[in-house]
C-alpha positions as CSV (number, residue, x, y, z in Angstrom):
1,M,-77.5,-8.7,208.2
2,P,-79.4,-7.5,205.0
3,A,-78.8,-9.1,201.9
4,V,-77.1,-6.5,200.0
5,K,-74.9,-5.7,203.0
6,R,-74.1,-9.6,203.2
7,F,-73.3,-9.3,199.2
8,F,-70.6,-6.3,199.6
9,S,-68.6,-8.0,202.5
10,A,-68.8,-11.4,200.6
11,F,-68.2,-10.0,197.1
12,F,-64.9,-8.4,198.6
13,F,-63.8,-11.8,200.0
14,S,-64.6,-14.1,197.2
15,V,-63.1,-12.0,194.6
16,L,-59.8,-11.4,196.5
17,A,-59.5,-15.0,197.4
18,A,-59.8,-15.9,193.6
19,T,-57.3,-13.0,192.7
20,C,-54.3,-13.9,195.1
21,A,-52.8,-16.2,192.8
22,L,-52.0,-14.8,189.4
23,V,-51.0,-17.2,186.6
24,G,-49.7,-14.2,184.3
25,S,-51.8,-14.3,181.2
26,A,-51.9,-11.3,179.1
27,N,-54.2,-8.2,180.2
28,A,-57.6,-8.3,178.1
29,D,-56.7,-4.5,177.6
30,D,-54.0,-5.6,175.1
31,S,-56.6,-7.7,173.2
32,A,-59.6,-5.5,173.2
33,S,-59.4,-4.5,169.5
34,E,-59.6,-8.0,168.6
35,F,-63.3,-7.5,169.2
36,S,-64.2,-4.0,169.0
37,N,-65.5,-4.1,165.5
38,Q,-67.0,-7.5,165.3
39,D,-70.5,-8.8,165.5
40,L,-71.8,-9.5,169.2
41,V,-70.9,-12.9,170.1
42,N,-73.1,-15.5,172.3
43,V,-71.8,-17.8,175.0
44,D,-73.7,-21.0,175.7
45,I,-73.4,-22.1,179.3
46,I,-74.5,-25.7,180.3
47,T,-75.0,-26.1,184.2
48,S,-75.9,-28.7,186.4
49,E,-79.4,-26.7,186.8
50,G,-80.0,-26.3,182.9
51,H,-78.5,-24.2,179.9
52,F,-78.7,-20.6,179.3
53,T,-77.0,-18.4,176.5
54,L,-75.4,-14.8,177.1
55,Q,-75.0,-12.3,174.4
56,L,-71.9,-10.2,174.8
57,R,-71.3,-6.6,174.0
58,P,-67.9,-6.0,172.8
59,D,-68.9,-2.8,171.3
60,V,-69.4,-1.3,174.7
61,A,-67.1,-3.3,177.0
62,P,-64.3,-4.6,174.8
63,A,-61.5,-5.5,177.4
64,T,-64.3,-7.0,179.4
65,V,-65.6,-9.1,176.7
66,A,-62.1,-10.0,175.6
67,N,-61.2,-11.1,179.1
68,F,-64.2,-13.4,179.7
69,L,-63.7,-15.1,176.3
70,E,-60.1,-15.7,177.1
71,Y,-61.4,-17.9,180.1
72,V,-64.3,-19.5,178.1
73,R,-61.6,-20.5,175.4
74,S,-59.3,-21.8,178.1
75,G,-61.9,-24.1,179.7
76,F,-61.3,-22.0,182.8
77,Y,-65.0,-21.9,184.1
78,Q,-65.5,-25.9,183.4
79,G,-66.3,-27.3,186.6
80,T,-66.6,-24.0,188.9
81,V,-69.7,-23.4,190.7
82,F,-72.3,-20.7,191.1
83,H,-70.9,-19.8,194.9
84,R,-73.1,-17.4,195.9
85,V,-77.0,-16.8,195.3
86,I,-79.2,-14.2,196.7
87,P,-83.0,-14.2,195.7
88,G,-84.2,-10.9,194.2
89,F,-80.7,-9.5,193.8
90,M,-78.0,-11.8,191.7
91,V,-76.2,-15.1,191.2
92,Q,-72.5,-15.2,191.1
93,G,-69.9,-17.7,189.6
94,G,-66.8,-18.4,188.1
95,G,-64.3,-18.3,190.7
96,F,-64.5,-21.3,193.1
97,S,-64.4,-25.3,192.6
98,T,-67.0,-27.4,193.9
99,Q,-64.9,-27.7,197.3
100,L,-65.0,-23.9,197.2
101,Q,-61.6,-23.6,196.6
102,P,-60.1,-20.2,194.9
103,Q,-59.1,-21.1,191.2
104,E,-56.3,-19.2,189.8
105,T,-57.0,-16.4,187.5
106,G,-55.1,-13.9,185.3
107,A,-54.5,-10.3,185.8
108,P,-57.2,-7.7,187.0
109,I,-58.8,-5.9,184.1
110,R,-59.9,-2.2,184.1
111,N,-63.5,-1.4,184.9
112,E,-65.8,-0.6,181.9
113,A,-68.9,0.1,184.0
114,T,-71.1,2.7,182.0
115,P,-74.5,4.3,182.6
116,S,-75.2,3.2,178.7
117,L,-74.9,-0.4,179.9
118,P,-76.7,-0.6,183.4
119,N,-77.4,-3.3,185.7
120,L,-80.8,-4.4,184.8
121,R,-82.4,-8.0,185.2
122,G,-81.0,-10.5,183.1
123,T,-77.7,-8.6,182.5
124,V,-74.1,-10.2,183.1
125,A,-71.6,-8.2,185.2
126,M,-68.0,-8.7,186.4
127,A,-67.7,-9.2,190.1
128,R,-64.5,-7.4,191.8
129,T,-63.3,-6.2,195.2
130,N,-63.8,-2.8,196.5
131,A,-61.0,-1.8,194.0
132,P,-62.7,-0.5,190.8
133,H,-60.0,-2.0,188.5
134,S,-59.9,-5.5,190.4
135,A,-62.1,-7.9,188.4
136,T,-60.7,-11.1,186.8
137,A,-63.0,-14.3,186.3
138,Q,-66.0,-14.1,188.7
139,F,-69.3,-12.9,187.1
140,F,-73.0,-12.3,188.2
141,V,-76.3,-12.4,186.8
142,N,-78.7,-9.5,187.9
143,L,-82.0,-10.9,189.2
144,A,-83.6,-7.5,189.4
145,D,-82.9,-3.8,188.2
146,N,-80.0,-3.3,190.6
147,D,-79.4,0.6,190.1
148,F,-76.9,0.9,193.1
149,L,-74.6,-1.0,191.2
150,N,-74.3,1.4,188.3
151,P,-71.3,4.0,188.1
152,N,-72.4,7.5,189.5
153,S,-70.8,10.4,191.2
154,S,-70.1,8.2,194.4
155,G,-68.7,4.9,193.0
156,A,-67.3,3.2,190.0
157,G,-69.9,0.6,189.5
158,Y,-69.8,-3.0,188.1
159,A,-69.3,-3.4,184.8
160,V,-72.1,-5.0,182.7
161,F,-70.7,-6.7,179.4
162,G,-74.0,-8.6,178.1
163,K,-77.3,-10.1,179.0
164,V,-79.0,-13.6,179.1
165,V,-80.8,-14.0,175.9
166,S,-82.0,-17.5,176.2
167,G,-82.8,-19.6,179.5
168,M,-83.5,-16.9,182.2
169,G,-85.7,-19.6,183.8
170,V,-82.5,-21.5,184.3
171,I,-81.3,-18.5,186.2
172,D,-84.4,-18.1,188.1
173,A,-84.1,-21.8,189.1
174,I,-80.7,-21.2,190.4
175,A,-81.9,-18.3,192.3
176,N,-84.3,-20.4,194.2
177,V,-82.1,-23.5,195.3
178,N,-81.4,-23.6,199.3
179,T,-78.4,-21.7,200.5
180,G,-76.4,-21.4,203.5
181,S,-72.9,-21.0,205.1
182,R,-69.8,-22.9,204.2
183,Q,-66.2,-22.3,204.6
184,G,-67.0,-18.5,205.8
185,M,-68.9,-17.6,202.8
186,N,-72.8,-16.9,203.0
187,D,-75.4,-17.5,200.6
188,V,-73.7,-20.7,199.1
189,P,-75.9,-23.4,197.7
190,L,-76.3,-26.5,199.7
191,Q,-76.3,-28.5,196.6
192,A,-73.3,-27.4,194.1
193,I,-74.5,-25.8,190.9
194,T,-71.7,-26.4,188.5
195,I,-70.8,-25.1,185.2
196,E,-70.2,-28.0,183.0
197,S,-69.3,-26.4,179.8
198,M,-69.2,-23.0,178.1
199,S,-68.8,-22.6,174.5
200,I,-68.4,-19.5,172.1
201,V,-71.0,-19.4,169.3
202,D,-71.7,-16.9,166.5
203,S,-75.0,-14.8,167.5
204,S,-76.1,-15.0,163.6
205,D,-76.2,-18.7,164.3
206,Q,-78.9,-18.3,167.0
């Protein structure tokens, strides 16, 4: 099966599993205004493969950024893994433990995908099911310009909310690990790539 087709079927399974147990946290739409007028914010991510930094865009995707930062602040991502890696396409994480158990998440958020922030190489976007407004915690980094993930007349698209500004080599290294099938999921790294920590830093400090 072609990698992109595997991606869409597996995307549905993995995000659906991660949203099956909601813990009732506030919808990020309610707190989006907190970030709408602030400077861009960076998030440092330390993984078992190395360190990289994301710069988030609350000016374009305020609800998505608010949602992501809520998970970062709570420590949700610590100990989760990059569970899907497809070279030339994307690396996805933020929803499963090292044992590939789905993690409890908050309520889904609305889809803020926009043509003004497309799925280009190095951008970070939210994973979701086939339902447009179903993203919770899982995210992916684009390894290429994936135009077919952008919103258009035939689909809602996948919401980009930032980009990698440092450490793209780490993302490329993750993309080159050996993968296989585990627990009914394809393209899973054979050796777990773990998110050890995430921390919020002011972009002016970078």
